[in-house]
N, C-alpha and C positions, 0 to 999 in steps of 0.2 A: 435645646433644640439641635444644634450642630452636632453635639455628641451623638444624639440618637440617629441622625442622618449618616454619620460616619460609621456607627455601630451597624446600621442597616446595610450600607454598601460593603463593608468588610464582610458581613455574613453571607452575602449573596455572590461575593467576588468568585469564590471557587466554582460556583455553578455557572457563571458567565464564561469562565476559563475553560470549563470542562469540554466544551464543543472543539476547542482548539487542541486538546491533548493529542489527538491523532496526528497533527500536522507536524512535519519535520522529517527527520532521517531516521529510517529503520533498517536493521540488519535482517536480512531474510535467511531463514534457516531451514535447510532441507529436512522435512519430517521423517524420511527414511534414514539418512545417515547422520543427522544432527550437525552437519557442517554447514558453516556460513557460506552462502552463495553470492549475496551482492548487497548494496545498499541502496534503498528505494526512498526517494524524497516525496513525502505526501504534500500537496499544496491545493489551495482552493482557486478556482477560477469560475466566474459566473455563478457563484453559489454552489458548485459541485466540487467534489474532491477527485483529484487527479494524482497519479504517481508516475514518476520516471526513474529509471535506473541511473545512478550517478557513479557507481563503482561496481565491478565484478572481482570476486575472489577466484582467481585462476590457478590451477595446478601447473606445475612444470610441464612444458610441452603443449599446453593448450594455447590457443590464439589469445592473446591479451585484449584484443579489440575486435571481437568477432561481429559479424553481420548476422541477421536474422534470415537465413536461407531455408528454415523450416516453417517460417510464417506462411500463412495462406497467401497465394500469389495475387489474389485480388484485394489484399490488404495493403494500404499505403505504407506499412512497416516493412514490407517484404523487401530483402535485400539492403535494408539500411542498418546502421551500426546499433548494436544492443545499447552500449553506454550512450546515454542521453535519450533513450527510447521511452516514450509514454507507454507504460503497460497496464495501468489502471485508468479507467475512465468512467466519468458520469455518475459517481457515487452521491446519493442523496441522504441527508440526515433524516432519520426516522426513529425518534426516541433516543436510545442510547446506542444505535447501531447507524451504520451508513450502508445503504441497500441499493439495489436496481442499477448497479455498475457492471462493468466487465473488466476482466484481468486476462492479459495475454501471457502465456508461459512460452518465452522464446525459444528454449530448448526443445520444446515439443511442437511448437507453432500452432498451438490450441488456443482458442478464446473461450473462456468460461464466463458464466454470469457470476457475480460475487457480492459478498456483503463483508464488512469489516466491523470490529467492535474492540473496545479496550476490556482487558480483564486482568486486574492486579498489576497494572503497569505494562503489561504485555499487549501486543496488537495481534488478535486473532484475524485471519484472513480465510474466508471459506470460498472455495470455487466450487460451481455447480455445473454439472453435465447431465442434463435431464433430472432425474430424481437422485442421482449419485452426486456425492459431494466429498471433498477433501478439505481438511482445515490445517493450516499452519500457523505456528506462533512465531512472531517476529519480536525482536527485542530492539529497544531504543539505541541508536548508534550514538557513539561518543562524539 
């Protein structure tokens, strides 16, 4: 009997952990240049998923600790440091995806509706502006 229970637990463990796979640190990759831009940490709060920038990859001559002066002026993130900024908000699990959230692109100052999902160990994040969208693929940060 104990062996059957243990076998059952071991067989369903991957499914129980699957919802946690998106949590942790991810390297954001610019879909146009292919260059790493930042490290974003995804975490849960009150049953929803959020993400904050924990590191920026800056080129020589760029401000190593910039503020979001392109953010909308009525947004509480306006004028705040980008490192430590919560850029992903309110994602809710829906099957294998997390949906109905928003993502802020600090270098543009735009807020998009978004959804994220895992595909072969990569995190896909899709930002929507009306019916238009753009998808980026992020890799797990070491």
